[in-house]
C-alpha positions as CSV (number, residue, x, y, z in Angstrom):
1,M,88.6,83.1,142.7
2,I,86.6,85.9,141.6
3,N,88.7,88.7,139.3
4,P,88.3,92.1,140.5
5,T,86.9,94.6,137.7
6,D,87.4,98.0,137.4
7,S,84.5,100.8,136.3
8,L,84.2,99.5,132.8
9,G,84.0,96.2,133.5
10,V,87.6,95.4,132.5
11,L,89.2,92.0,134.5
12,L,92.1,93.7,136.1
13,Q,95.3,91.4,135.3
14,T,99.0,92.3,135.6
15,Q,100.6,93.2,132.4
16,G,102.6,90.2,133.0
17,E,100.1,88.0,132.7
18,V,98.5,89.5,129.6
19,V,102.0,89.4,127.8
20,S,102.3,86.1,128.9
21,Q,99.1,84.9,127.4
22,I,99.9,87.0,124.3
23,Q,103.3,85.0,124.0
24,N,102.0,81.8,124.0
25,D,99.4,82.7,121.1
26,V,102.3,82.2,118.1
27,L,98.9,83.7,115.7
28,L,98.6,86.7,118.0
29,S,101.9,87.6,119.0
30,S,103.2,87.7,115.1
31,S,100.3,89.7,113.5
32,L,102.1,92.6,116.3
33,W,105.5,91.5,115.7
34,V,105.3,91.8,112.1
35,N,103.6,95.0,111.9
36,I,106.5,96.6,114.3
37,A,109.3,95.5,111.7
38,L,106.9,96.6,108.6
39,A,106.3,100.1,110.4
40,G,109.9,100.5,111.3
41,F,110.9,99.8,107.6
42,A,108.0,102.4,106.4
43,A,109.1,105.0,108.5
44,L,112.8,105.0,107.2
45,L,111.7,104.3,103.7
46,F,109.3,107.5,104.3
47,A,112.0,109.6,105.7
48,Y,114.2,109.1,102.7
49,M,111.6,109.3,99.8
50,G,110.5,113.0,101.4
51,R,114.2,114.2,101.9
52,N,113.6,116.5,99.0
53,V,110.3,117.4,99.5
54,S,110.8,120.7,100.5
55,A,107.5,122.8,99.3
56,G,104.5,123.9,101.8
57,R,101.5,121.6,101.0
58,P,103.7,118.5,99.5
59,R,105.6,119.3,102.8
60,L,102.9,118.9,105.4
61,I,101.6,115.7,103.2
62,W,105.2,114.1,103.7
63,A,104.9,115.0,107.5
64,A,101.3,113.3,107.8
65,T,102.7,110.1,106.1
66,L,105.6,109.8,108.2
67,M,103.8,110.2,111.6
68,I,101.3,107.3,110.4
69,P,104.2,104.3,110.8
70,L,105.4,106.3,114.0
71,V,102.1,106.1,115.2
72,S,101.7,102.6,114.4
73,I,105.0,101.3,116.5
74,S,104.0,102.9,119.4
75,S,100.4,101.4,119.6
76,Y,101.8,97.7,118.4
77,L,104.7,98.1,121.3
78,G,101.4,99.2,123.6
79,L,99.7,96.1,122.7
80,L,102.7,93.6,122.7
81,S,103.5,94.9,126.2
82,G,100.4,94.5,127.7
83,L,99.8,98.2,128.4
84,T,96.8,98.5,126.2
85,V,95.4,95.0,126.2
86,G,92.6,94.2,128.7
87,F,89.9,91.5,129.2
88,V,86.2,92.0,129.3
89,E,83.5,89.8,130.3
90,M,80.6,89.5,127.5
91,P,77.5,90.6,128.7
92,A,74.2,88.3,128.5
93,G,73.0,87.8,124.9
94,H,76.4,87.7,123.5
95,A,78.0,84.5,121.7
96,L,80.6,84.2,124.9
97,A,78.3,85.4,127.2
98,G,80.2,85.3,131.0
99,E,83.6,84.9,129.4
100,E,86.5,86.7,129.5
101,V,87.6,88.0,126.0
102,M,90.7,89.8,125.5
103,S,90.2,93.3,124.1
104,Q,93.1,95.3,122.2
105,W,91.6,98.4,122.7
106,G,94.9,100.3,122.3
107,R,93.9,99.9,118.6
108,Y,91.0,102.3,118.9
109,L,93.2,105.0,120.3
110,T,95.7,104.3,117.5
111,W,93.3,104.8,114.9
112,A,92.1,108.0,116.6
113,L,95.6,109.2,116.1
114,S,96.7,107.6,112.6
115,T,93.3,107.6,110.4
116,P,93.3,111.5,110.8
117,L,96.6,111.6,109.2
118,I,95.3,109.3,106.5
119,L,92.5,112.1,105.9
120,L,94.7,114.6,106.5
121,A,97.0,113.9,103.7
122,L,94.2,113.3,101.5
123,G,92.5,116.7,102.2
124,L,95.7,118.5,101.5
125,L,96.3,116.2,98.4
126,A,92.7,117.1,97.6
127,D,93.2,121.1,98.4
128,V,89.7,120.8,99.9
129,D,88.6,123.8,102.3
130,A,89.4,124.1,106.4
131,G,86.2,123.7,107.2
132,S,85.3,120.4,105.5
133,L,88.6,118.9,106.5
134,F,88.0,119.5,110.2
135,A,84.4,118.0,109.7
136,V,85.6,114.9,108.5
137,I,88.2,114.3,110.7
138,A,86.4,115.0,113.5
139,A,83.7,112.5,112.4
140,D,86.8,110.2,112.3
141,V,87.9,110.6,115.6
142,G,84.2,110.1,116.9
143,M,84.1,107.1,114.9
144,C,87.1,105.7,116.4
145,L,86.1,106.5,119.9
146,T,82.9,105.2,119.9
147,G,84.1,102.0,118.4
148,L,85.9,101.8,121.5
149,A,83.4,102.0,123.6
150,A,81.3,99.2,121.3
151,A,84.4,97.1,122.3
152,L,84.8,97.9,126.1
153,V,80.8,98.1,127.5
154,T,80.0,95.3,129.3
155,S,76.8,96.2,130.9
156,S,74.6,95.6,128.1
157,Y,74.6,93.7,124.5
158,L,72.4,96.1,123.2
159,S,74.7,98.8,124.4
160,R,77.9,97.2,122.6
161,W,75.5,97.3,119.1
162,L,74.4,101.0,119.7
163,F,77.8,102.3,119.9
164,Y,78.7,100.4,116.7
165,A,75.6,101.8,115.1
166,I,76.8,105.5,116.1
167,S,80.5,104.5,114.9
168,C,79.1,103.5,111.5
169,A,77.4,106.9,111.4
170,F,80.3,108.4,111.8
171,F,82.2,106.5,109.1
172,V,79.0,107.4,106.9
173,V,80.3,111.0,107.0
174,V,83.8,110.1,106.1
175,L,82.5,108.0,103.1
176,Y,80.4,110.5,101.9
177,A,83.4,113.4,101.7
178,L,85.9,110.9,100.5
179,L,83.5,109.7,97.8
180,V,81.4,113.0,96.6
181,E,82.8,116.0,98.1
182,W,86.7,115.7,98.0
183,P,87.0,113.9,94.7
184,Q,85.7,117.1,93.1
185,S,88.1,119.3,95.1
186,A,90.7,116.9,93.6
187,A,90.2,117.4,89.9
188,S,90.1,120.9,90.5
189,A,93.5,120.7,91.9
190,G,95.1,118.5,89.1
191,T,95.4,115.6,91.6
192,G,92.3,113.4,90.1
193,D,93.9,110.6,89.1
194,I,95.9,109.6,92.3
195,F,93.5,110.5,94.7
196,G,90.9,108.4,93.0
197,T,93.3,105.3,93.5
198,L,94.0,106.3,97.0
199,R,90.1,107.1,97.6
200,A,89.3,103.6,96.3
201,L,92.2,102.1,98.3
202,T,91.3,103.4,101.7
203,V,87.1,103.3,101.2
204,V,87.6,99.1,100.5
205,L,89.9,98.5,103.4
206,W,88.4,100.8,106.0
207,L,84.8,98.8,105.2
208,G,87.1,95.7,106.8
209,Y,87.5,97.0,110.0
210,P,83.3,97.2,111.1
211,I,83.2,93.9,109.4
212,I,85.7,92.4,111.3
213,W,84.6,93.7,114.6
214,A,81.3,92.4,113.6
215,V,82.1,88.8,113.1
216,G,84.8,88.7,115.6
217,V,84.5,88.0,119.3
218,E,83.9,91.4,120.2
219,G,80.7,91.4,118.0
220,F,78.5,88.1,116.6
221,A,81.8,86.1,117.8
222,L,81.4,84.1,114.3
223,V,85.3,84.2,114.5
224,Q,86.6,83.2,118.1
225,S,90.3,83.6,117.3
226,V,91.6,86.4,119.1
227,G,95.2,85.7,117.0
228,L,92.9,85.2,113.5
229,T,91.1,88.7,114.3
230,S,94.1,90.5,115.2
231,W,95.9,89.3,111.7
232,G,92.8,91.0,109.9
233,Y,93.2,93.9,111.6
234,S,96.9,93.8,111.2
235,A,96.9,93.0,107.4
236,L,94.2,96.1,106.9
237,D,97.1,98.3,108.9
238,V,99.6,97.4,106.7
239,L,97.7,98.2,103.4
240,A,96.1,101.2,104.5
241,K,98.7,102.9,106.3
242,Y,102.2,101.6,104.6
243,V,100.9,100.7,101.2
244,F,98.6,103.8,100.9
245,S,101.5,106.3,102.2
246,F,104.1,104.7,99.8
247,L,101.7,105.4,96.7
248,L,101.1,109.1,98.4
249,L,104.5,109.7,99.1
250,R,105.9,108.8,95.8
251,W,103.3,110.4,93.7
252,V,104.0,113.4,95.7
253,A,107.4,113.6,95.3
254,A,107.1,113.2,91.6
255,N,104.7,115.9,91.2
256,E,105.8,118.3,93.8
257,S,104.8,121.3,91.8
258,T,101.3,120.1,91.1
259,V,100.7,119.9,94.6
260,S,102.1,123.1,95.7
261,V,99.7,125.1,93.7
262,S,97.4,125.7,96.4
263,G,93.8,127.1,97.2
264,G,92.1,125.5,99.8
265,V,94.1,123.9,103.1
266,G,97.2,124.4,101.2
267,A,96.8,128.0,101.5
268,F,97.8,127.9,105.0
269,A,100.8,126.1,104.0
270,D,102.1,128.0,101.4
271,D,101.6,131.8,102.8
């Protein structure tokens, strides 16, 4: 029996069939449920931690960090329900050419929403100018969307890697801002120490995502377990989102007066 496909080459299966496959893979399903539980806990914790934050720029940072686990809950529910999961047939040249591979494409949409929030919080912390913040967030969204294209294109193995290369190019723009430009703004804003810690955490963890893609079933398929790959992404999400947000919000709540002094993006919030 030939499975019909849509225009993207995604094999059409009912959500019930997808959910059944997810539930039958303990490694895969556990990677999603654990993240939902941690995201829910993080959202409640961040709401409590930011209850007394009142000034403009600190309040914006708190709002951004609070949205991160809320977006993640929606994302992982989408994956568990089968709403944002599909199967793609790998093109000729791929290690699994002709085989159907599960694609958790909803992760890319989530990253397109959650990673800009992380960058927004970092930009506000460093008090960067609005133009720089916009450019970096735009590059970040481009990185996520071209990553989605790399995961879903089935017409050509080369096209998958071309989209991957473009996504990495967008990533370089983000890295340049985090490593070169924004530290100077953070030092001027008096937030250099905490920014340095969060920058290191973000850069190291974010580098893990393209590495997992490359070695997983979507790339070279050196690791062919979707469950193991999903755990890799989920572990990075926990550290890059919830641990990051906790460290940031704890510092902001204790140093609200420092963060409130504004000259860049924060000027829009404190007027």
